C-alpha positions, 0 to 999 in steps of 0.5 A: 569891439563894437563893431564886432558885437554888432556883427555877432548879434545881427547874425546871432538874430538871423539864426533859428534859435534850434540851430546848433549854435545855440546847442553849443557847450561852454568850453570846459577849459574856461577861467572864472576869476571872482576876485578880479571879476573876470570870465575868460572863454579860451579855445585852443589854436587862439592865444590860450596859452599867452592868457594862461600865464596873464592869469598866472599873474593875476593869481595868489601865487609867490611873486618869484613864480610869477617872474618865471613864467614871463620868461618861459612856460616848460611842460604847457598841459601841467601849466595850464593844469595848475592855472586851473586848479588856482580858479574857479571850477568849471560850475563855478565859471558858469555861475560867474558867467551869468553875474552882471558884475563880471567882465565876459571875454573870449578870443576868436581867430580866422577859421582857416588859419586856425585849421592850418595851425591846428594842423601844423601843431598836431597832425603833420609831425604826428606828435599828437595823435599817432592814432589818427595819424595812422587813420589817415594814411589807412583812408587817404594814403597820407598825412597831408593837409588834404587829407586832414581836410577830408578827414574833418568832412567825414565828420560834418554831420557833428563838427562839434564832436570834433577834437577841441583843436579842430571843431569850429570855434562857435562850438565852445563858448555860446556866443549866440546866448552869452553877452560878452564884453569883448570878443578878442581876434588873435590877429589884433592879440596885443591891442586887444589884450591891452583894451581888455586889462584897460577896460578891467582896470588890471593893465597895471598888473600885467607887463606888455611884454607878455601881451604876445603870441607866437602868432604873425601876419601868415598866419603861421608860428614864428617857430615852425616852417615859412609856409603860410596858410595860403600855401598849405590852401592851394594844396586843396581842391576847390571843391574841398575848399567850398565844403570847409568854409561851408562847414565853418561858415558860422565862424566866417558870419559871426566873427566877421572873417572872409574865406575870399583871400583863400 
């Protein structure tokens, strides 16, 4: 964790305070738990649902309901809404963020793997936005991954206005202006989550079976096809790749990721 924070601090210090990183807004999904002195800034496609389950277990809901969430959760949107209703509002979360007694954490992920995950989950089967799929068809002839990246690049002047599933990570949690105690990585999710729970003296409340995500080392989900992030990127031209790397460069540099493998 110390190395990750050092990388982030070093990059933030190298930037002009007027740059967009310092203007990003706090994610509206933020969870503030004053009982356990926790503040979590969640980002879609980075273990968000697992952390919502963890917070649900930490809440004061009936114990029988807590047991059910350890098995499965149907209707994720309604479940997320329910969890958020159990904790502080966005405004109260902001106040707790500045409280020196609060343990603040967030999770990040390799930018390209996150884009592929967002594409597969939201665009590939057109289950998220029929309007966007129609727009891709009309503008680029199909809804392929290269067409999706071209769509993102058409919005590169203000990437923080993209859909929350596709916008750069730095747009969400004000990483350069807030001192997070821990910056977890999805690639080491279980170990990082356990570290946070130990640091906050909460590990005895959360079963280790809950500290899992559907992520695997190929950057894909277990419940989808075996096509890897690398295979998706092999469909993309070198020119488009370079533009995407530039568009998400702050995420690479803030969190110590490399674009060389793609």
